[in-house]
C-alpha positions as CSV (number, residue, x, y, z in Angstrom):
1,M,-0.1,0.1,-0.3
2,I,1.6,3.8,-1.1
3,L,-0.1,6.7,1.1
4,L,0.6,9.8,-1.4
5,A,2.0,12.5,1.0
6,L,4.3,15.4,-1.1
7,L,6.2,17.7,-0.4
8,L,4.1,19.9,1.8
9,P,3.6,22.2,4.9
10,A,3.8,20.2,8.1
11,G,0.3,20.2,8.1
12,L,-1.3,19.2,5.9
13,A,1.1,16.7,5.1
14,V,-0.1,14.9,8.5
15,A,-3.6,15.7,7.4
16,A,-3.0,13.6,3.9
17,I,-1.8,10.5,5.5
18,A,-4.9,10.8,7.9
19,R,-7.5,10.8,5.3
20,A,-5.0,8.1,2.8
21,R,-5.6,5.6,5.8
22,R,-9.3,6.1,6.4
23,G,-9.3,5.3,2.1
24,A,-10.5,2.2,0.5
25,Q,-8.3,0.2,-0.7
26,G,-9.1,1.6,-4.3
27,A,-7.1,4.9,-3.5
28,D,-4.3,3.3,-1.6
29,A,-4.1,1.4,-5.3
30,S,-4.5,4.7,-6.7
31,H,-2.1,6.2,-4.6
32,E,0.5,3.8,-5.9
33,D,-0.1,4.4,-9.6
34,D,0.8,7.7,-8.6
35,L,4.0,6.6,-7.7
36,L,4.5,4.3,-10.3
37,D,3.7,7.3,-12.9
38,V,6.5,9.8,-11.1
39,M,8.5,7.0,-12.2
40,N,8.1,5.6,-15.4
41,K,8.7,9.4,-16.3
42,L,11.8,9.3,-14.6
43,V,13.0,6.4,-15.8
44,T,12.4,7.1,-19.0
45,R,13.6,9.8,-19.3
46,A,16.6,8.4,-18.4
47,Q,17.1,5.7,-21.4
48,I,16.3,8.0,-23.5
49,S,19.6,9.9,-22.4
50,E,21.1,7.2,-21.5
51,R,20.9,8.8,-17.7
52,Q,20.9,6.6,-14.7
53,T,18.4,7.1,-12.0
54,A,18.5,5.7,-8.1
55,C,15.2,4.5,-6.3
56,I,15.8,4.6,-2.1
57,L,13.8,3.7,0.4
58,V,13.8,5.1,4.3
59,A,11.7,2.9,6.6
60,L,11.8,3.5,10.2
61,D,12.9,1.4,13.1
62,R,10.5,0.6,15.1
63,A,7.4,2.5,13.9
64,A,4.8,0.0,15.7
65,D,6.6,0.8,18.8
66,L,6.4,4.3,18.6
67,T,2.6,4.0,17.8
68,D,2.1,2.1,21.0
69,R,3.6,4.5,22.6
70,F,2.3,7.7,21.3
71,G,-1.0,6.8,19.0
72,G,-0.9,7.3,15.1
73,A,-1.1,10.7,15.5
74,A,2.1,11.1,16.9
75,L,4.1,8.7,14.1
76,D,1.5,10.9,11.7
77,D,3.1,14.3,13.0
78,T,7.0,12.6,13.2
79,M,6.2,11.3,9.4
80,A,5.1,15.4,8.1
81,R,7.7,16.5,10.0
82,L,10.7,13.9,8.5
83,L,9.6,15.1,4.9
84,A,10.5,18.7,4.9
85,R,13.5,17.9,6.4
86,L,14.6,15.0,4.3
87,G,13.2,17.5,1.0
88,R,15.9,19.5,2.3
89,C,19.1,16.5,1.6
90,L,17.4,16.2,-1.9
91,R,17.5,18.5,-5.7
92,E,14.3,20.2,-6.3
93,Q,13.9,17.8,-9.0
94,D,14.1,14.8,-7.2
95,H,11.2,13.2,-6.0
96,L,10.2,12.1,-1.8
97,Q,6.7,11.2,-0.7
98,I,5.7,8.7,1.8
99,A,5.3,5.0,0.4
100,D,3.3,2.7,3.1
101,T,2.6,4.1,7.0
102,A,6.6,4.4,8.0
103,T,8.6,5.0,4.6
104,F,10.1,7.5,2.6
105,C,10.4,6.8,-1.4
106,V,13.1,8.6,-2.7
107,V,13.5,8.7,-6.6
108,L,16.5,10.6,-7.6
109,S,16.6,13.0,-11.0
110,P,18.4,11.1,-13.7
111,V,22.4,12.2,-13.8
112,P,25.2,11.3,-16.5
113,T,26.6,8.4,-14.7
114,L,25.1,7.1,-10.5
115,S,27.6,5.0,-8.7
116,P,27.3,2.7,-5.5
117,D,29.3,5.2,-3.2
118,D,27.0,8.5,-4.8
119,V,23.9,6.8,-3.4
120,L,25.1,5.3,-0.4
121,R,26.5,8.6,0.5
122,L,23.2,10.3,0.1
123,A,22.0,7.6,1.8
124,D,23.9,8.7,4.9
125,R,22.4,12.1,5.0
126,L,19.0,10.7,5.1
127,Q,19.7,8.4,8.2
128,A,21.6,11.5,9.5
129,T,19.1,13.4,8.9
130,V,16.0,10.9,10.3
131,E,18.2,9.8,14.1
132,G,18.6,14.1,14.3
133,G,15.0,13.7,14.7
134,V,12.9,16.7,14.9
135,T,11.2,19.3,17.3
136,G,7.3,18.9,18.8
137,T,8.0,14.8,18.2
138,P,8.0,12.5,21.3
139,P,11.0,11.9,22.9
140,A,12.2,9.1,20.9
141,H,15.4,7.8,19.5
142,L,14.7,8.1,15.7
143,T,16.7,5.4,13.5
144,A,16.0,4.3,9.2
145,S,16.7,1.5,7.6
146,V,17.0,1.7,3.8
147,G,16.7,-0.3,0.6
148,V,18.3,0.8,-2.9
149,S,18.3,-0.1,-6.5
150,L,20.1,1.7,-9.1
151,S,18.9,1.5,-12.9
152,G,22.1,0.4,-13.9
153,T,22.1,-2.1,-12.5
154,L,19.2,-4.0,-12.7
155,R,18.7,-6.5,-16.0
156,R,15.1,-4.9,-16.5
157,R,14.7,-1.7,-17.0
158,S,11.1,-0.3,-15.4
159,A,10.0,1.6,-13.1
160,T,8.3,-1.8,-11.3
161,A,11.4,-3.3,-11.5
162,L,13.4,0.1,-9.5
163,L,11.2,0.4,-7.1
164,D,10.5,-3.9,-6.9
165,A,14.1,-4.0,-6.3
166,A,14.0,-1.2,-3.5
167,Q,11.7,-3.1,-1.6
168,I,13.6,-6.0,-1.5
169,A,17.7,-4.2,-0.2
170,L,15.0,-2.0,2.0
171,D,13.9,-6.1,3.2
172,D,17.0,-7.2,3.4
173,A,18.6,-3.8,5.1
174,Q,15.8,-4.8,8.5
175,Q,16.4,-8.0,8.4
176,H,20.1,-6.6,9.3
177,G,19.0,-3.5,11.2
178,P,17.8,-1.5,13.1
179,A,19.6,1.8,10.8
180,A,21.2,-1.2,8.6
181,V,21.9,-0.1,4.3
182,R,21.9,-2.3,1.4
183,V,22.3,-1.7,-1.9
184,H,20.2,-4.6,-4.4
185,C,22.7,-7.6,-6.3
186,H,20.6,-9.9,-8.1
187,D,21.1,-12.4,-5.7
188,M,18.6,-11.2,-3.4
189,R,15.8,-12.8,-4.2
190,G,13.0,-10.9,-1.7
191,T,12.5,-14.4,0.0
192,P,11.0,-14.3,3.4
193,K,13.6,-14.9,6.0
194,T,13.6,-18.6,7.9
195,P,12.5,-17.2,11.8
196,L,15.6,-19.0,13.9
197,C,15.0,-21.1,16.1
198,P,14.9,-19.8,19.9
199,E,17.7,-22.1,21.1
200,I,20.4,-20.7,18.7
201,A,18.8,-16.8,19.0
202,T,19.6,-17.1,22.4
203,A,23.1,-19.1,22.0
204,L,24.1,-16.0,19.8
205,D,23.4,-13.5,23.0
206,I,24.0,-15.1,26.0
207,G,27.8,-15.8,24.0
208,E,27.6,-19.3,24.0
209,I,28.2,-19.6,19.8
210,R,32.6,-18.0,20.2
211,P,35.7,-18.4,17.9
212,W,37.7,-21.9,18.4
213,Y,41.3,-21.2,17.0
214,Q,43.4,-23.7,14.6
215,P,46.4,-22.9,14.1
216,Q,48.5,-22.6,10.8
217,I,52.7,-22.7,10.8
218,S,55.7,-21.9,8.3
219,T,56.4,-24.8,6.4
220,E,60.2,-23.5,7.2
221,T,60.4,-22.2,10.2
222,G,58.2,-24.4,11.9
223,H,56.8,-20.8,13.5
224,I,53.7,-20.1,14.2
225,T,52.0,-17.5,11.4
226,G,48.7,-17.3,12.4
227,V,45.3,-19.4,13.4
228,E,42.5,-19.2,11.5
229,A,39.0,-18.4,13.7
230,L,36.1,-21.0,13.6
231,A,32.8,-20.5,15.2
232,R,31.7,-23.3,17.5
233,W,28.7,-23.7,19.7
234,C,29.7,-24.9,23.2
235,H,26.0,-26.0,24.4
236,P,25.4,-26.2,28.1
237,A,24.0,-30.1,27.6
238,R,24.7,-31.0,23.7
239,G,28.2,-30.2,24.0
240,M,30.7,-28.8,21.3
241,I,28.5,-28.3,17.8
242,A,30.2,-27.9,15.4
243,P,29.5,-25.0,12.6
244,A,27.0,-27.6,10.4
245,G,24.9,-27.9,13.0
246,F,23.6,-24.2,13.4
247,L,24.6,-22.2,10.2
248,P,22.7,-22.9,8.1
249,A,19.6,-21.8,10.5
250,L,21.9,-18.7,11.2
251,E,22.0,-18.2,7.5
252,D,18.4,-18.8,6.5
253,A,17.7,-15.9,9.2
254,G,20.0,-13.4,8.2
255,R,21.8,-13.7,11.5
256,L,24.9,-14.1,9.4
257,G,26.2,-10.7,10.5
258,K,25.6,-10.7,13.8
259,L,27.9,-14.1,13.7
260,G,30.1,-11.8,11.8
261,R,30.2,-9.2,14.8
262,I,31.1,-11.5,17.9
263,M,33.4,-13.3,15.8
264,L,35.2,-10.2,15.4
265,D,35.1,-8.6,18.4
266,H,36.5,-12.3,20.1
267,A,38.9,-12.6,17.7
268,L,40.3,-9.5,18.0
269,S,39.7,-9.4,22.2
270,D,41.8,-12.3,22.8
271,L,44.6,-11.7,19.6
272,R,45.1,-9.3,22.8
273,K,45.2,-11.6,25.1
274,W,47.7,-13.0,23.6
275,D,50.2,-10.3,23.0
276,A,49.8,-9.3,26.5
277,A,50.6,-12.7,27.7
278,G,54.5,-12.2,25.4
279,L,52.6,-15.1,22.2
280,H,52.9,-14.6,19.3
281,V,50.4,-14.5,16.8
282,P,51.2,-12.5,14.1
283,H,47.1,-12.4,12.9
284,V,44.0,-13.7,13.1
285,S,41.8,-15.0,10.0
286,L,37.8,-14.6,9.6
287,N,35.5,-16.2,7.3
288,F,33.0,-13.3,5.6
289,S,30.1,-14.4,3.6
290,G,28.9,-13.3,0.3
291,E,25.3,-11.9,2.9
292,E,28.3,-10.0,5.1
293,L,30.9,-8.2,2.2
294,R,27.1,-7.1,1.1
295,N,26.7,-4.7,3.9
296,P,28.5,-0.9,2.1
297,R,28.9,-0.2,6.1
298,L,31.0,-3.2,7.1
299,A,34.5,-1.7,6.4
300,D,33.6,0.7,8.8
301,Q,32.9,-1.4,11.3
302,I,35.4,-3.0,10.7
303,G,37.4,-0.3,10.9
304,W,36.1,0.6,13.9
305,T,36.8,-2.3,16.2
306,L,40.0,-3.1,15.2
307,D,40.7,0.4,16.8
308,R,38.6,-0.2,19.9
309,H,40.4,-3.8,20.5
310,G,44.4,-1.6,19.6
311,I,45.7,-4.4,16.4
312,A,46.8,-2.9,13.5
313,P,45.3,-4.1,10.4
314,D,47.5,-6.5,8.5
315,R,47.5,-8.5,11.4
316,L,42.8,-9.4,10.6
317,C,43.0,-12.0,7.4
318,I,39.8,-11.9,5.3
319,E,38.5,-15.0,4.3
320,L,36.5,-14.6,1.6
321,L,35.1,-18.0,-0.3
322,E,36.9,-18.3,-4.3
323,T,33.1,-18.0,-5.3
324,V,32.4,-15.0,-3.2
325,V,35.3,-13.1,-5.5
326,A,34.3,-14.5,-8.3
327,S,30.8,-12.6,-7.9
328,A,32.4,-9.8,-7.0
329,A,32.7,-8.7,-10.6
330,D,28.7,-8.8,-10.6
331,D,28.3,-6.9,-7.5
332,D,29.7,-3.4,-6.8
333,I,28.8,-3.5,-3.2
334,V,30.8,-6.7,-2.2
335,A,34.2,-5.9,-5.0
336,R,33.8,-2.3,-3.1
337,T,34.0,-3.5,0.6
338,I,36.2,-5.8,-0.8
339,G,38.7,-3.2,-1.5
340,L,38.0,-1.1,1.4
341,L,39.6,-3.9,3.4
342,A,42.1,-4.3,1.6
343,A,43.1,0.1,1.3
344,M,43.1,-0.6,5.1
345,G,45.5,-3.0,5.6
346,C,43.4,-6.4,5.7
347,R,45.2,-9.2,4.1
348,I,43.0,-10.9,2.1
349,D,42.5,-15.2,1.6
350,L,41.1,-16.7,-1.4
351,D,39.6,-19.9,0.4
352,D,38.8,-23.6,-0.5
353,F,41.0,-22.0,-4.2
354,G,40.2,-24.3,-6.9
355,T,36.6,-25.6,-5.9
356,G,34.7,-22.8,-7.1
357,H,35.1,-20.3,-10.3
358,A,38.0,-17.2,-9.8
359,S,40.3,-16.7,-13.0
360,I,42.8,-15.0,-13.4
361,S,41.4,-12.4,-14.1
362,T,39.5,-12.6,-10.8
363,L,42.9,-12.6,-9.4
364,R,44.0,-9.1,-10.9
365,G,40.9,-7.1,-9.9
366,V,40.8,-8.3,-6.3
367,D,43.8,-7.6,-3.7
368,V,44.4,-10.9,-2.7
369,H,47.7,-12.2,-0.5
370,R,47.3,-15.6,-0.6
371,L,46.0,-18.7,-2.0
372,K,44.8,-21.1,0.8
373,I,44.4,-24.7,-1.5
374,D,41.3,-26.6,-0.3
375,R,41.9,-29.9,1.3
376,S,40.5,-32.1,-2.0
377,F,43.6,-31.6,-3.3
378,V,46.2,-32.0,0.3
379,S,44.5,-35.5,0.8
380,R,46.5,-38.3,-0.2
381,L,49.2,-35.9,-1.9
382,D,52.2,-38.3,-0.5
383,R,51.1,-40.8,-2.7
384,E,48.6,-40.0,-5.7
385,P,51.2,-38.2,-8.4
386,R,48.7,-36.1,-9.7
387,Q,47.9,-34.6,-7.0
388,Q,51.3,-33.5,-6.6
389,R,50.9,-32.4,-10.4
390,L,47.5,-30.2,-9.6
391,V,49.5,-29.0,-6.2
392,S,52.7,-27.7,-8.0
393,A,50.8,-27.0,-10.9
394,I,49.2,-24.4,-7.9
395,L,52.3,-23.5,-6.5
396,L,53.7,-22.3,-9.5
397,M,50.6,-20.5,-10.9
398,A,50.6,-18.6,-7.6
399,E,55.0,-17.6,-7.1
400,Q,54.2,-16.0,-10.6
401,L,51.2,-13.8,-9.3
402,D,53.5,-13.8,-6.0
403,L,50.6,-14.8,-4.1
404,D,51.5,-16.5,-0.2
405,T,50.3,-20.1,-0.1
406,L,48.8,-22.1,2.2
407,A,47.9,-25.6,2.4
408,E,44.4,-26.8,4.4
409,G,43.1,-30.3,5.6
410,V,47.4,-31.7,6.1
411,E,47.0,-34.6,8.9
412,T,49.7,-36.7,8.0
413,P,53.4,-35.5,8.5
414,A,54.2,-37.3,4.9
415,E,51.5,-34.7,3.6
416,H,53.1,-31.9,5.2
417,A,56.8,-33.0,4.4
418,L,56.2,-33.1,0.7
419,L,54.0,-29.6,0.6
420,A,57.0,-28.2,2.2
421,Q,59.7,-29.2,-0.6
422,L,57.2,-28.2,-3.3
423,G,57.8,-24.9,-1.9
424,C,53.8,-24.3,-0.2
425,R,54.9,-21.7,2.9
426,H,51.8,-22.6,4.9
427,V,50.0,-25.1,6.3
428,Q,47.3,-26.1,8.6
429,G,45.0,-29.2,9.4
430,F,44.6,-31.9,12.1
431,G,47.8,-32.8,11.6
432,I,49.3,-29.3,12.7
433,A,46.6,-28.9,16.0
434,R,42.7,-29.5,15.3
435,P,40.5,-26.2,16.4
436,M,40.8,-25.7,19.9
437,P,39.3,-22.8,23.0
438,A,40.9,-19.5,23.3
439,D,42.7,-20.7,26.8
440,Q,43.8,-24.2,25.0
441,C,45.4,-22.1,22.0
442,A,47.4,-20.5,24.3
443,D,48.5,-23.0,25.8
444,W,49.1,-24.4,22.3
445,I,51.5,-21.3,21.3
446,A,52.9,-21.4,24.2
447,A,53.8,-25.2,24.2
448,H,54.7,-25.0,19.8
449,A,56.9,-22.3,20.7
450,A,59.6,-23.5,23.2
451,S,59.5,-26.9,21.1
452,I,60.9,-25.1,17.9
453,P,65.1,-25.2,19.0
454,P,66.8,-21.5,18.5
455,L,69.0,-21.1,15.1
456,P,72.4,-21.6,15.3
457,L,74.5,-18.6,15.7
458,I,76.3,-18.1,12.6
459,Q,79.8,-16.2,13.4
460,R,82.0,-14.1,11.0
461,G,84.6,-15.7,10.3
462,I,88.0,-13.3,11.7
463,G,91.2,-11.3,8.8
């Protein structure tokens, strides 16, 4: 249902909202038609002039709470006054109206070029305007979630497609809200998220799901070169639950972002504790999904968390699946986020290399630091010549591209030794150490460091 309230003085806008609420279903449909008529004109103008436009939906978070506390008239007044303030963020030729009960719709007048960064800057201004509140409203803290669609990224260029795409992006933002922003991409389907099992939701909230760590060591020196943080659910009755037991439910419910924030905070906190204990752990690796990378504020959030813990960006390694990196070329926001993280100084690992669809051109377009060779290539490496040839080819390619390498799933001393001979610089797997909680990992790091003999002192000759 679309309720029309164009840029009117506050009192008139409130009256328009109230009249629309009392209107019949047919009247609501005509209001939607009014919006689509305006959008059709702008989209048609953009196509004829080879320009671009965008639709931005700005929805008040927890609008129902505002109505429950202060009544529908208070929400009407808030929306009307925000409408006038939001209008001052836009150009005169842009279109702004109220869509639904607590959502604003912005359609930009066509411009020659329009990038996601351009629209995200405008989205930030719109959100800041909402968060600033308005005089005369009840004393409630306001936030807004934002969904964005750009005409230049749509396969079908029409007003309906532009509005539908913005709504899909808004739905995704509200799943990760409050105050989230999402830009529409092709694999956002708009399907409703599955409600999260209350037991898993509680586990996230009370800290039962947290990182366990698996060490990574150098094949040249034997020293620890990093740890990978892996999510584990420490269930009070069932014990440790592996990711397969809860990650699919979190993904279906759109809660991977919250898990990612929890993992990052714990991992950096543990890294700082190890530093204070005199344990040398160069970096910690964390996996990030495509869903998380579509958050345009992810890089800022990671930067703030690094600053809060006093950890340098180059000590955080971002692990990305090959499929995510391969799709980045078709998703401006994912590519932008990866670029911002690399520019910040974070290391970028290409995880499960050899099993996805990444190409040489993909590696050239993304600032990858290291290839993680998938365990399927490592298994039986010491017994199968074909496996050896495949791994040798990967290592040669990495050397030519100046990329570091790490082999996953190393389970035997023979696999470890052969990988070292072939030139793989780092190894990880059960043959080195199993994932373990932070305190056990600290003990393992200390014991491992003590087990490595010091390098022999080589004295220069005299004479």
